[in-house]
C-alpha positions in Angstrom: 11.3 -5.1 25.0 8.2 -7.0 24.3 6.8 -4.1 22.2 10.0 -4.0 20.1 9.9 -7.7 19.5 6.2 -7.5 18.4 7.1 -4.7 15.9 10.0 -6.8 14.6 7.8 -9.8 14.1 5.2 -7.7 12.3 7.9 -6.1 10.1 9.3 -9.5 9.1 5.8 -10.8 8.4 5.0 -7.8 6.2 8.3 -8.2 4.2 7.6 -11.9 3.7 4.1 -11.1 2.3 5.5 -8.4 0.1 8.3 -10.4 -1.5 6.8 -13.9 -1.5 3.3 -13.2 -2.8 2.9 -13.9 -6.5 2.6 -11.0 -8.9 -1.0 -10.8 -10.1 -2.9 -8.2 -12.0 -5.0 -5.4 -10.6 -7.4 -3.2 -12.4 -6.8 0.5 -12.8 -10.3 1.7 -12.4 -9.2 5.4 -12.6 -9.4 5.3 -16.4 -12.1 2.8 -17.2 -15.1 4.5 -18.8 -13.1 7.7 -19.3 -11.5 9.3 -22.4 -8.0 7.9 -22.9 -5.2 10.4 -22.4 -3.6 11.5 -25.6 -0.2 10.1 -26.3 2.6 10.3 -28.9 5.0 7.4 -29.3 7.6 6.6 -31.9 8.7 3.3 -33.5 12.2 2.1 -34.2 11.6 3.3 -37.8 10.9 6.8 -36.4 7.2 6.6 -37.3 5.0 8.5 -34.9 1.7 7.2 -33.6 -0.8 9.3 -31.6 -4.1 8.4 -30.0 -5.8 10.6 -32.7 -4.3 8.2 -35.4 -6.3 5.4 -33.9 -9.8 7.0 -33.9 -12.4 4.6 -35.1 -10.3 1.5 -34.1 -10.4 -0.7 -31.1 -7.0 -0.6 -29.6 -5.3 -3.4 -27.6 -2.2 -1.8 -26.1 0.5 -3.5 -24.0 2.7 -0.9 -22.2 5.7 -2.5 -20.7 9.2 -2.1 -19.5 11.9 -4.2 -21.1 11.9 -6.5 -18.0 8.1 -7.1 -18.2 7.7 -8.1 -21.9 7.3 -11.8 -21.2 4.9 -11.4 -18.2 1.8 -11.6 -20.3 3.2 -13.8 -23.1 0.4 -16.3 -22.8 -2.2 -13.6 -23.1 -0.4 -12.1 -26.2 -0.3 -15.6 -27.8 -4.0 -16.2 -27.1 -5.0 -12.8 -28.5 -2.9 -13.4 -31.6 -4.7 -16.7 -32.2 -8.0 -15.0 -31.5 -7.2 -12.2 -34.0 -6.0 -14.6 -36.7 -9.3 -16.5 -36.5 -11.4 -13.4 -37.1 -12.8 -12.3 -40.5 -11.1 -9.4 -42.3 -13.7 -6.8 -41.4 -13.0 -7.5 -37.7 -9.2 -7.3 -38.3 -9.7 -3.9 -39.9 -11.4 -2.5 -36.8 -8.8 -3.6 -34.3 -5.2 -2.5 -33.8 -2.6 -4.2 -31.6 0.2 -2.1 -30.2 3.2 -2.6 -28.0 4.8 0.3 -26.3 8.0 0.0 -24.4 9.1 2.5 -21.8 12.3 3.9 -23.3 12.7 7.2 -21.4 16.1 7.7 -20.0 17.8 5.0 -22.1 21.4 5.2 -23.2 22.3 4.2 -26.8 19.0 5.2 -28.4 20.1 3.7 -31.7 20.4 0.3 -30.2 17.0 0.6 -28.6 15.5 1.7 -31.9 17.1 -1.4 -33.6 15.6 -3.5 -30.8 12.2 -2.1 -31.4 12.5 -2.8 -35.2 13.7 -6.4 -34.6 11.0 -7.1 -32.0 8.3 -5.6 -34.2 9.2 -8.2 -36.9 9.3 -11.0 -34.3 5.9 -10.1 -32.7 4.2 -9.3 -36.0 3.0 -5.9 -34.7 4.7 -2.5 -34.6 6.3 -1.8 -31.2 6.7 1.8 -30.2 8.9 3.6 -27.7 7.7 6.0 -25.1 10.9 8.1 -25.4 10.0 10.9 -23.0 8.0 9.0 -20.4 4.9 11.1 -20.9 2.7 8.2 -21.8 3.7 6.3 -18.7 3.0 9.4 -16.6 -0.4 10.2 -18.3 -1.6 6.6 -18.1 -0.1 6.0 -14.6 1.4 2.8 -15.7 3.0 0.5 -13.2 6.7 0.1 -13.7 8.3 -3.4 -14.2 4.9 -5.0 -15.0 2.8 -5.5 -18.1 0.0 -2.9 -18.4 -2.8 -4.0 -20.7 -5.2 -1.3 -21.9 -8.2 -1.6 -24.3 -9.6 1.5 -25.8 -12.8 1.6 -27.8 -13.5 3.2 -31.2 -14.5 6.5 -29.5 -11.3 6.7 -27.5 -12.8 5.5 -24.2 -10.8 3.1 -21.9 -12.8 -0.1 -21.5 -10.1 -2.3 -19.8 -7.0 -1.5 -17.9 -5.0 -3.8 -15.8 -1.4 -4.1 -14.6 0.5 -7.3 -13.9 0.0 -10.8 -15.0 -3.5 -11.5 -16.4 -4.8 -14.8 -15.2 -5.9 -17.4 -17.8 -9.5 -17.2 -16.6 -9.7 -13.6 -17.8 -8.6 -14.3 -21.4 -12.1 -15.2 -22.6 -13.5 -12.1 -20.9 -11.0 -10.0 -22.9 -11.9 -11.8 -26.1 -15.6 -11.2 -25.5 -15.0 -7.6 -24.7 -13.0 -7.2 -28.0 -15.8 -8.9 -30.0 -18.4 -6.6 -28.4 -16.4 -3.5 -29.1 -15.6 -4.3 -32.7 -19.2 -5.4 -33.5 -20.9 -2.6 -31.6 -22.7 -0.3 -34.0 
């Protein structure tokens, strides 16, 4: 009886930790320093984008489900300001992309319209991962924001899932500056 009670207390404690702890980010070290997996995504305007299309550019990519779009809003705003303050040559070497997990959705036309509308709102093209292959290949975490930075040679330099803490914003900006200005 005492053993059963101990297990019950442990189980309740574990559930409390699981559900009450704040969501924070964690780094996906599996990809850092390695060639980014190829991908193919499509915008609401039916324009296709592949990793090959981005060669020679530094890529800042947010891969999210619809429910996680606002999770890193503060980081997105900070990066938009950072980007706007940069000289034109810097802006030419960097591309910002949003990808939404759209596989298995009903009413594809409505989702395409949503991608178009949100692209206008965000000021960047937002693409859909319609078949879920990008999510699988990048091992994204569902229902959280996944932030991925890929250098000009196609190597993953940063990958985290979850809410990025404010203290890491300057680290990301410094990384982008280094990657863009690297000869």
